[in-house]
C-alpha positions as a Markdown table, in Angstrom:
| # | Residue | x | y | z |
|---|---|---|---|---|
| 1 | Met | 0.0 | 0.0 | 0.0 |
| 2 | Leu | 2.8 | 2.4 | 0.8 |
| 3 | Glu | 4.3 | 1.8 | -2.6 |
| 4 | Tyr | 0.9 | 2.6 | -4.1 |
| 5 | Leu | 0.7 | 5.9 | -2.2 |
| 6 | Arg | 4.2 | 7.0 | -3.3 |
| 7 | Thr | 4.1 | 9.1 | -6.4 |
| 8 | Pro | 6.7 | 11.4 | -7.9 |
| 9 | Ser | 6.1 | 15.2 | -7.7 |
| 10 | Gly | 5.5 | 17.1 | -10.8 |
| 11 | Phe | 2.9 | 17.3 | -13.6 |
| 12 | Phe | 2.5 | 13.6 | -14.2 |
| 13 | Gly | 2.9 | 12.7 | -10.6 |
| 14 | Ala | -0.1 | 15.0 | -9.7 |
| 15 | Ile | -2.2 | 13.3 | -12.4 |
| 16 | Leu | -1.2 | 9.9 | -11.0 |
| 17 | Ser | -2.1 | 11.0 | -7.5 |
| 18 | Ala | -5.5 | 12.2 | -8.6 |
| 19 | Thr | -6.4 | 8.8 | -10.1 |
| 20 | Arg | -5.4 | 7.1 | -6.8 |
| 21 | Thr | -7.1 | 9.6 | -4.4 |
| 22 | Thr | -10.3 | 7.7 | -3.6 |
| 23 | Thr | -8.4 | 4.4 | -3.2 |
| 24 | Tyr | -6.0 | 5.7 | -0.5 |
| 25 | Ile | -8.5 | 8.0 | 1.2 |
| 26 | Gln | -11.4 | 5.5 | 1.3 |
| 27 | Pro | -10.0 | 2.0 | 0.6 |
| 28 | Asp | -13.0 | 0.2 | 2.0 |
| 29 | Thr | -15.8 | -1.2 | -0.2 |
| 30 | Pro | -19.3 | 0.5 | -0.1 |
| 31 | Ala | -20.6 | -2.3 | 2.1 |
| 32 | Glu | -17.7 | -1.9 | 4.6 |
| 33 | Tyr | -18.1 | 1.9 | 4.6 |
| 34 | Leu | -21.8 | 1.6 | 5.4 |
| 35 | Gly | -21.1 | -0.9 | 8.1 |
| 36 | Ile | -18.6 | 1.5 | 9.8 |
| 37 | Ala | -21.1 | 4.3 | 9.6 |
| 38 | Gln | -23.7 | 2.1 | 11.3 |
| 39 | Asp | -21.3 | 1.1 | 14.0 |
| 40 | Val | -20.5 | 4.8 | 14.7 |
| 41 | Leu | -24.3 | 5.5 | 14.9 |
| 42 | Arg | -24.8 | 2.7 | 17.4 |
| 43 | Ile | -21.8 | 3.9 | 19.6 |
| 44 | Ile | -23.0 | 7.5 | 19.6 |
| 45 | Glu | -26.6 | 6.6 | 20.5 |
| 46 | Lys | -25.4 | 4.2 | 23.3 |
| 47 | Val | -22.8 | 6.6 | 24.8 |
| 48 | Asn | -24.7 | 9.8 | 24.2 |
| 49 | Pro | -21.5 | 11.9 | 24.5 |
| 50 | Asp | -21.6 | 15.5 | 25.6 |
| 51 | Tyr | -19.2 | 16.5 | 22.8 |
| 52 | Ile | -17.7 | 14.8 | 19.7 |
| 53 | Leu | -14.3 | 15.6 | 18.2 |
| 54 | Val | -14.0 | 13.7 | 14.9 |
| 55 | Asp | -11.1 | 13.3 | 12.5 |
| 56 | Phe | -11.9 | 15.3 | 9.3 |
| 57 | Val | -11.0 | 12.4 | 7.0 |
| 58 | Phe | -13.1 | 9.8 | 9.0 |
| 59 | Asn | -15.9 | 10.1 | 6.3 |
| 60 | Ala | -18.1 | 7.3 | 7.7 |
| 61 | Ala | -18.2 | 8.8 | 11.1 |
| 62 | Arg | -19.0 | 12.2 | 9.7 |
| 63 | Asp | -21.8 | 10.7 | 7.7 |
| 64 | Ala | -23.2 | 9.0 | 10.9 |
| 65 | Ile | -23.0 | 12.3 | 12.8 |
| 66 | Thr | -24.8 | 14.2 | 10.1 |
| 67 | Lys | -27.6 | 11.6 | 10.0 |
| 68 | Leu | -28.0 | 12.1 | 13.8 |
| 69 | Ala | -28.1 | 15.9 | 13.2 |
| 70 | Arg | -25.7 | 16.6 | 16.2 |
| 71 | Lys | -24.3 | 19.8 | 14.7 |
| 72 | Glu | -24.1 | 21.7 | 18.0 |
| 73 | Lys | -22.1 | 19.0 | 19.7 |
| 74 | Val | -19.4 | 18.3 | 17.1 |
| 75 | Ser | -16.1 | 19.7 | 16.0 |
| 76 | Leu | -13.7 | 18.4 | 13.4 |
| 77 | Leu | -9.9 | 18.1 | 13.7 |
| 78 | Ile | -7.5 | 17.8 | 10.8 |
| 79 | Ala | -3.8 | 17.4 | 10.6 |
| 80 | Asn | -3.5 | 19.0 | 7.2 |
| 81 | Thr | -2.7 | 22.6 | 6.5 |
| 82 | Ala | -5.3 | 25.4 | 5.9 |
| 83 | Lys | -4.5 | 25.3 | 2.2 |
| 84 | Asp | -6.0 | 21.8 | 1.9 |
| 85 | Met | -9.1 | 23.0 | 3.6 |
| 86 | Val | -10.2 | 26.3 | 2.1 |
| 87 | Met | -9.5 | 26.2 | -1.7 |
| 88 | Ser | -13.3 | 26.5 | -2.3 |
| 89 | Asn | -13.2 | 29.8 | -0.4 |
| 90 | Gln | -10.4 | 31.4 | -2.5 |
| 91 | Gly | -12.4 | 32.0 | -5.7 |
| 92 | Leu | -10.2 | 32.3 | -8.8 |
| 93 | Arg | -7.2 | 32.7 | -6.5 |
| 94 | Thr | -7.4 | 28.9 | -6.2 |
| 95 | Phe | -5.4 | 28.6 | -9.4 |
| 96 | Thr | -2.5 | 30.7 | -8.0 |
| 97 | Phe | -1.8 | 28.0 | -5.3 |
| 98 | Pro | 0.3 | 25.0 | -6.4 |
| 99 | Cys | -1.8 | 21.9 | -7.1 |
| 100 | Val | -1.3 | 19.0 | -4.6 |
| 101 | Val | 1.6 | 16.7 | -5.4 |
| 102 | Ser | 2.8 | 19.1 | -8.2 |
| 103 | Gly | 5.8 | 20.2 | -6.2 |
| 104 | Tyr | 5.4 | 23.6 | -7.8 |
| 105 | Pro | 6.8 | 26.6 | -5.9 |
| 106 | Tyr | 4.9 | 29.5 | -4.4 |
| 107 | Pro | 4.5 | 32.1 | -5.8 |
| 108 | Leu | 3.9 | 30.3 | -9.0 |
| 109 | Pro | 6.0 | 31.5 | -11.9 |
| 110 | Leu | 3.9 | 32.6 | -14.9 |
| 111 | Tyr | 5.1 | 29.7 | -17.1 |
| 112 | Leu | 3.6 | 27.2 | -14.6 |
| 113 | Tyr | 0.1 | 28.7 | -14.5 |
| 114 | Pro | -1.3 | 26.7 | -17.5 |
| 115 | Ala | -0.1 | 23.4 | -16.1 |
| 116 | Asn | -1.3 | 24.2 | -12.6 |
| 117 | Ile | -4.8 | 25.3 | -13.8 |
| 118 | Phe | -5.1 | 22.1 | -15.8 |
| 119 | Leu | -4.1 | 19.9 | -12.8 |
| 120 | Ile | -6.6 | 21.6 | -10.4 |
| 121 | Ile | -9.4 | 21.1 | -13.0 |
| 122 | Phe | -8.3 | 17.6 | -13.7 |
| 123 | Tyr | -8.5 | 16.6 | -10.0 |
| 124 | Gly | -12.1 | 17.8 | -9.8 |
| 125 | Leu | -13.1 | 16.1 | -13.1 |
| 126 | Trp | -11.5 | 12.9 | -12.2 |
| 127 | Leu | -13.0 | 12.6 | -8.7 |
| 128 | Phe | -16.5 | 13.6 | -9.5 |
| 129 | Ile | -17.0 | 12.4 | -13.1 |
| 130 | Phe | -14.4 | 9.8 | -14.2 |
| 131 | Asp | -13.6 | 7.9 | -11.0 |
| 132 | Gly | -15.9 | 4.9 | -11.0 |
| 133 | Arg | -14.9 | 3.8 | -7.5 |
| 134 | His | -15.9 | 7.2 | -6.1 |
| 135 | Arg | -19.2 | 7.2 | -8.0 |
| 136 | Arg | -20.1 | 3.7 | -6.7 |
| 137 | Leu | -19.3 | 4.7 | -3.1 |
| 138 | Asn | -21.4 | 7.8 | -3.3 |
| 139 | Lys | -24.3 | 5.9 | -4.9 |
| 140 | Ala | -24.3 | 3.5 | -2.0 |
| 141 | Arg | -24.0 | 6.3 | 0.6 |
| 142 | Asn | -26.9 | 8.2 | -1.0 |
| 143 | Ala | -29.1 | 5.1 | -1.2 |
| 144 | Ala | -28.4 | 4.5 | 2.5 |
| 145 | Gly | -29.6 | 8.0 | 3.4 |
| 146 | Tyr | -26.2 | 9.9 | 3.5 |
| 147 | Pro | -26.7 | 12.8 | 1.1 |
| 148 | Gly | -24.2 | 14.7 | -1.1 |
| 149 | Val | -20.6 | 13.8 | -1.7 |
| 150 | Leu | -18.1 | 12.3 | 0.6 |
| 151 | Pro | -17.8 | 14.6 | 3.6 |
| 152 | Leu | -14.1 | 15.1 | 2.9 |
| 153 | Phe | -14.9 | 16.8 | -0.3 |
| 154 | Asp | -17.7 | 19.0 | 1.2 |
| 155 | Thr | -17.3 | 22.3 | 3.0 |
| 156 | Pro | -18.0 | 21.9 | 6.7 |
| 157 | Gln | -19.5 | 25.4 | 7.1 |
| 158 | Glu | -21.8 | 24.4 | 10.0 |
| 159 | Arg | -19.1 | 22.8 | 12.1 |
| 160 | Thr | -16.0 | 24.3 | 13.7 |
| 161 | Thr | -12.9 | 22.7 | 12.3 |
| 162 | Leu | -9.5 | 22.8 | 14.1 |
| 163 | Cys | -6.5 | 23.0 | 11.9 |
| 164 | Met | -2.8 | 22.7 | 12.8 |
| 165 | Ser | -1.8 | 25.7 | 10.6 |
| 166 | Ser | -0.7 | 29.0 | 12.0 |
| 167 | Thr | -2.0 | 31.8 | 9.8 |
| 168 | Gly | 1.2 | 33.8 | 10.0 |
| 169 | Ala | 3.2 | 30.8 | 8.8 |
| 170 | Asp | 0.9 | 29.7 | 6.1 |
| 171 | Leu | 0.0 | 30.9 | 2.6 |
| 172 | Pro | -2.0 | 34.1 | 2.3 |
| 173 | Leu | -5.4 | 32.5 | 2.4 |
| 174 | Val | -9.0 | 33.7 | 2.9 |
| 175 | Ile | -9.8 | 31.9 | 6.2 |
| 176 | Pro | -13.6 | 31.3 | 6.7 |
| 177 | Asp | -15.2 | 31.6 | 10.1 |
| 178 | Trp | -15.6 | 27.8 | 10.5 |
| 179 | Leu | -11.9 | 27.1 | 10.4 |
| 180 | Ile | -9.7 | 27.8 | 13.5 |
| 181 | Cys | -6.0 | 27.7 | 12.8 |
| 182 | Cys | -4.9 | 26.8 | 16.3 |
| 183 | Gly | -1.3 | 25.7 | 15.4 |
| 184 | Pro | 0.2 | 22.3 | 16.3 |
| 185 | Ile | -1.6 | 20.2 | 19.0 |
| 186 | Leu | 1.1 | 18.6 | 21.0 |
| 187 | Gln | 1.1 | 16.2 | 24.0 |
| 188 | Ala | 2.1 | 18.0 | 27.2 |
| 189 | Ser | 5.5 | 16.6 | 28.2 |
| 190 | Lys | 8.6 | 17.7 | 30.2 |
| 191 | Pro | 11.6 | 19.0 | 28.4 |
| 192 | Leu | 14.2 | 16.3 | 27.8 |
| 193 | Gln | 16.8 | 18.0 | 30.0 |
| 194 | Ser | 14.5 | 17.9 | 33.0 |
| 195 | Ser | 13.6 | 14.2 | 32.5 |
| 196 | Arg | 17.0 | 12.7 | 33.0 |
| 197 | Gly | 17.0 | 9.3 | 34.6 |
| 198 | Glu | 13.2 | 8.7 | 34.3 |
| 199 | Arg | 12.0 | 5.5 | 32.9 |
| 200 | Gly | 11.8 | 5.6 | 29.1 |
| 201 | Phe | 14.4 | 8.4 | 28.8 |
| 202 | Ile | 18.0 | 8.1 | 27.9 |
| 203 | Gln | 20.3 | 9.2 | 30.7 |
| 204 | Met | 21.8 | 12.5 | 29.8 |
| 205 | Val | 25.6 | 12.9 | 30.3 |
C-alpha cells in the first residue's frame, strides 16, 4: 500500500495521484463503509457523548453524525494545513496556489500557470466524473440516506474545524469563520533535560 501511495512530484505525478485519491483516502468497499457508519451510529446513540471531536477524514463517522443531526455537539480536527481545507473559499485565487503533489513553488512562476490550472481542474473532473470507485461509493451512501458527496470533499461550514496551521506561517489565504487555525496540537511533556533518569528516557551525560 505504501508503494501505491508513493508518487513522484511534478505534472505527471499529480495526475497519477489524482487517479489514486479515492483508493487511498477511502480504501473500503461500499458495504464496509456503510457498516462502519452504522457502528458509529450505534456507539453515539449508546454513549450519548456531551461532545464529539472527529477526524476530518473519517468520512463514515462524519456521515453518521450528520444523520443524527448533532451539529451543535461536534467539532472536526484535521492534521492538514489550511491550504488543503479552504480552496473553495479562494475564488479564482485557487489557481494561484500549487496543485497538490505538483511540487510547484509558491508564488507560481507565470510559465507554470497553465499546467497548474489544468491539474486543479483535472483533479475535480477525475474525482466527480471519471472515478468509478468514487461514484459507486457515493451511490451506496446516498441510497443509505447519506446525502451529497463524501464529507471530505464537502465544505463543513456548519461545524467548527480545528487545523494545525498558524496563519502567520501559512500561505496568504482567505480563512472562513468555521476554520480555526490553532497551530500544532502537542502532547504535554517535560523538556528532555528535566527528564534525566526517568523510565523511558536516555540518561543524559
